[in-house]
C-alpha positions in Angstrom: 118.4 97.0 125.2 119.0 98.4 121.7 122.6 98.4 120.3 123.4 100.4 117.2 126.7 99.9 115.4 127.3 103.1 113.6 130.0 104.7 111.4 131.2 105.5 108.0 131.7 101.8 107.2 133.0 98.7 108.8 136.0 97.5 106.9 136.3 94.2 108.8 132.6 93.4 108.9 133.0 93.0 112.6 129.9 95.0 113.5 127.6 92.9 111.4 128.9 89.7 112.9 128.5 90.9 116.4 125.0 92.4 115.7 123.9 89.1 114.2 125.2 87.2 117.2 123.4 89.5 119.7 120.1 89.2 117.8 120.5 85.4 117.8 120.4 85.4 121.6 117.1 87.2 121.8 118.4 89.1 124.8 118.8 92.4 123.0 118.2 94.0 119.6 121.1 95.2 117.4 121.4 96.9 114.1 124.2 98.2 111.9 124.1 101.6 110.2 126.9 102.8 107.9 127.2 105.8 105.5 128.6 103.7 102.7 128.4 100.0 101.9 131.5 97.9 102.4 133.8 98.4 99.4 134.3 94.6 99.1 130.6 93.9 99.1 129.5 93.3 102.7 125.8 94.0 103.1 125.0 96.1 106.1 121.6 96.5 107.7 121.1 100.2 107.0 123.1 102.2 104.5 122.5 105.9 104.5 123.9 106.4 101.0 121.1 104.0 99.8 118.3 106.1 101.4 117.8 104.6 104.9 117.9 108.0 106.5 114.7 108.0 108.5 115.2 104.5 109.9 118.8 105.3 110.8 117.8 108.5 112.6 115.1 106.7 114.6 117.7 104.2 115.6 120.3 106.8 116.5 117.8 108.6 118.7 116.4 105.5 120.4 119.5 103.3 120.9 120.8 102.5 124.4 124.3 102.1 123.1 125.9 103.5 119.9 129.1 101.7 119.0 131.3 103.4 116.5 132.5 100.9 113.8 135.8 102.8 113.8 136.1 102.7 110.0 138.1 105.0 107.8 140.2 106.6 110.5 139.9 110.4 111.1 137.3 110.9 108.3 135.1 108.2 109.9 135.5 109.8 113.3 134.5 113.2 112.0 131.4 111.6 110.4 130.5 109.8 113.6 131.0 112.8 115.9 129.2 115.2 113.6 126.1 113.0 113.5 126.2 112.6 117.3 126.5 116.3 117.8 123.6 117.0 115.4 121.1 114.4 116.7 122.2 114.4 120.4 121.0 110.8 121.1 120.4 109.6 124.7 122.7 106.6 124.1 126.0 105.8 125.8 128.9 105.6 123.4 131.4 102.8 122.7 133.8 101.9 119.9 135.3 98.9 118.3 138.6 100.4 117.3 139.5 103.4 115.2 142.0 101.7 113.0 145.8 102.0 113.0 145.7 105.8 113.6 145.1 105.1 117.3 148.4 103.3 117.5 150.3 106.6 116.9 147.7 109.3 117.8 146.0 108.1 121.0 146.2 111.5 122.7 144.3 113.1 119.8 141.7 110.4 119.8 141.2 110.7 123.5 140.8 114.5 123.4 138.3 114.1 120.6 136.4 111.5 122.6 136.2 113.7 125.7 134.6 116.5 123.7 131.4 114.4 123.2 131.7 112.3 126.4 132.7 109.3 124.3 134.0 106.3 126.3 136.4 104.0 124.4 135.1 100.7 125.6 136.2 98.1 123.1 139.6 97.5 121.6 140.1 94.7 119.1 141.8 91.5 120.2 144.8 92.1 118.0 145.1 95.7 119.4 144.3 95.3 123.0 147.7 96.2 124.2 146.2 99.7 123.9 144.7 99.1 127.3 147.9 100.8 128.5 147.0 104.0 126.6 143.4 104.0 127.8 142.7 102.0 131.0 138.9 102.1 130.3 139.4 100.0 127.2 137.7 96.6 127.3 138.9 93.9 124.9 136.4 92.1 122.6 136.1 89.5 120.0 133.8 89.2 117.0 132.5 85.8 116.2 134.8 84.1 113.8 133.5 83.6 110.3 133.5 79.9 111.0 131.9 78.1 114.0 134.3 76.1 116.3 134.7 72.6 114.9 134.1 69.4 116.7 136.3 67.2 114.4 139.6 68.8 113.4 141.7 67.3 110.6 143.4 64.1 111.9 147.1 64.0 112.5 148.5 61.3 110.2 151.5 61.6 107.9 153.3 64.9 107.5 152.4 67.9 109.6 150.7 70.7 107.6 151.5 74.3 108.5 149.6 77.3 107.1 149.8 81.0 107.0 147.3 83.5 105.5 148.7 87.0 105.5 146.4 90.0 105.2 149.6 92.0 104.7 153.0 90.3 104.1 154.9 93.2 105.7 152.7 93.3 108.8 152.8 89.6 109.3 156.5 89.3 108.5 155.6 86.6 106.0 159.1 86.1 104.6 160.4 85.0 108.0 157.5 82.6 108.4 158.1 81.1 105.0 161.8 80.7 105.7 161.2 79.0 109.1 158.6 76.6 107.6 160.8 75.6 104.7 163.7 74.8 107.0 161.9 71.9 108.6 160.1 68.8 107.3 156.5 70.0 107.0 153.9 70.6 104.3 153.6 74.4 104.1 150.5 76.1 102.7 150.9 79.9 102.0 147.3 81.0 101.5 147.1 84.2 99.4 144.8 85.8 96.8 141.9 83.4 97.3 138.3 83.8 98.5 137.5 83.7 102.2 135.8 80.3 101.8 138.9 78.8 100.2 141.2 80.4 102.8 139.1 79.0 105.7 138.9 75.5 104.2 142.6 75.3 103.6 143.4 76.7 107.1 141.1 74.1 108.6 143.1 71.3 106.9 146.2 72.5 108.7 147.6 71.2 112.0 149.5 74.4 112.8 148.8 78.0 111.9 151.3 80.9 112.1 149.6 84.3 112.4 152.4 86.8 112.6 156.0 87.3 113.9 156.3 91.0 113.6 158.0 92.4 116.8 156.3 95.8 116.4 152.8 94.2 116.5 153.0 91.7 119.3 149.3 90.8 119.1 147.1 88.6 117.0 144.3 89.0 114.4 141.0 87.4 113.5 142.7 84.7 111.5 144.3 83.4 114.7 140.9 83.0 116.3 139.5 81.3 113.3 142.5 78.9 113.2 142.0 78.1 116.9 138.4 77.4 116.1 139.5 75.0 113.4 141.6 73.0 115.9 145.0 74.3 114.9 147.9 74.9 117.2 148.5 78.7 116.7 151.8 80.5 116.8 152.4 84.2 117.0 154.5 86.9 118.5 152.1 88.2 121.3 154.6 89.9 123.5 152.7 93.2 123.5 149.5 91.8 125.0 149.1 93.3 128.5 148.2 91.2 131.5 145.2 93.4 132.4 143.1 91.9 129.6 143.1 88.5 131.3 140.6 90.1 133.8 138.0 89.9 131.1 138.4 86.4 129.6 141.1 83.6 129.6 143.7 84.4 126.9 143.5 82.2 123.8 146.1 79.4 123.7 148.5 81.0 121.3 152.1 79.8 121.5 154.3 82.9 121.9 157.2 82.9 119.4 158.6 86.3 120.4 162.3 86.6 119.9 164.2 85.8 123.1 161.4 83.6 124.6 161.9 80.1 125.9 160.8 77.0 124.0 160.7 74.3 126.6 164.0 74.4 128.5 165.8 76.2 125.7 166.4 79.9 125.5 166.1 80.9 121.9 166.7 84.2 120.0 165.4 85.2 116.6 164.9 81.5 115.7 162.1 81.1 118.2 159.5 80.4 115.5 161.7 77.7 113.9 162.3 76.2 117.4 158.6 76.2 118.2 157.6 74.6 114.9 160.3 71.9 115.2 159.2 71.2 118.8 155.6 70.6 117.7 156.5 68.6 114.6 158.8 66.2 116.4 156.4 65.7 119.3 153.0 64.6 118.2 151.8 64.4 121.8 152.6 68.1 122.4 151.0 69.1 119.0 147.8 67.2 119.8 147.7 68.7 123.3 148.0 72.2 121.8 145.3 71.5 119.3 142.9 70.2 122.0 143.6 73.4 124.0 142.5 75.4 120.9 139.3 73.5 120.6 138.4 73.8 124.3 139.0 77.5 124.3 137.1 78.1 121.0 134.0 76.3 122.2 133.9 78.2 125.4 134.9 81.7 124.2 134.6 82.0 120.4 131.1 80.7 119.7 128.5 83.1 118.5 126.5 82.8 121.7 129.5 83.2 124.0 130.7 86.4 122.3 127.2 87.9 122.1 126.7 87.3 125.9 130.2 88.8 126.6 129.3 92.0 124.7 125.9 92.3 126.4 127.6 91.8 129.8 130.1 94.6 129.0 127.4 96.9 127.8 125.1 96.3 130.7 
């Protein structure tokens, strides 16, 4: 089977990581083709702007699956659909996710998909509540930038809590900082550093807080990477729909949605503070949560596990 990840660009570099994982299994062949290189420097397999036209056309025509990288919103969608209309490949179509536009314009995207027989198969882990908008959607993960660890940082001395916002507003960072500073922990706010430094500092933490934004209610790649590092992970995940559990066990994220219960206590908007305090004052519960993270990551976040999951869904 030949799988081509194709689009204007892949902002998150998800496609390249999935393609690399698929190729590592030897069970299928995968390539990435984008119109423009990643603006932050990611190296794609084929970049049309750099002259890989003939090779890209051959792949578009011969692929069994063409998966839209979803980059650059409406403009990226127009580029993808125009190329598909021009070359009329024999492939079936899928997508990763089209970006935040789908959050507000799902009807328009679905109409656009129907015009070319495009099946929206993959919705990112942090967005997979959209299964409600499109029941055909199948949740996916990309391999984390780091492999699941076997030896997490030991728990001795003060508990270390970290947070690495991609967007302070989206993650509700101010609320996270306030909650962490109200209890006795070492808090590491990871900002404006390289990915390597971010991953290293996150891996030295015992607890990671992803986001507490009540309009998001999901989780991002950073949460999966923190789980793979052996952190207990906290986030507001109230928007994740139960249907996705038909595909793989949900990651062991501690829900800190406002109004949820922490143990036997009903908490309101202080649920993050209550959850942090509960873990910090109970080393046994913290260690159990960290072990849950490691077990899940080894089974579901390894490169091999994710590649095989994608190939199963594309079969």
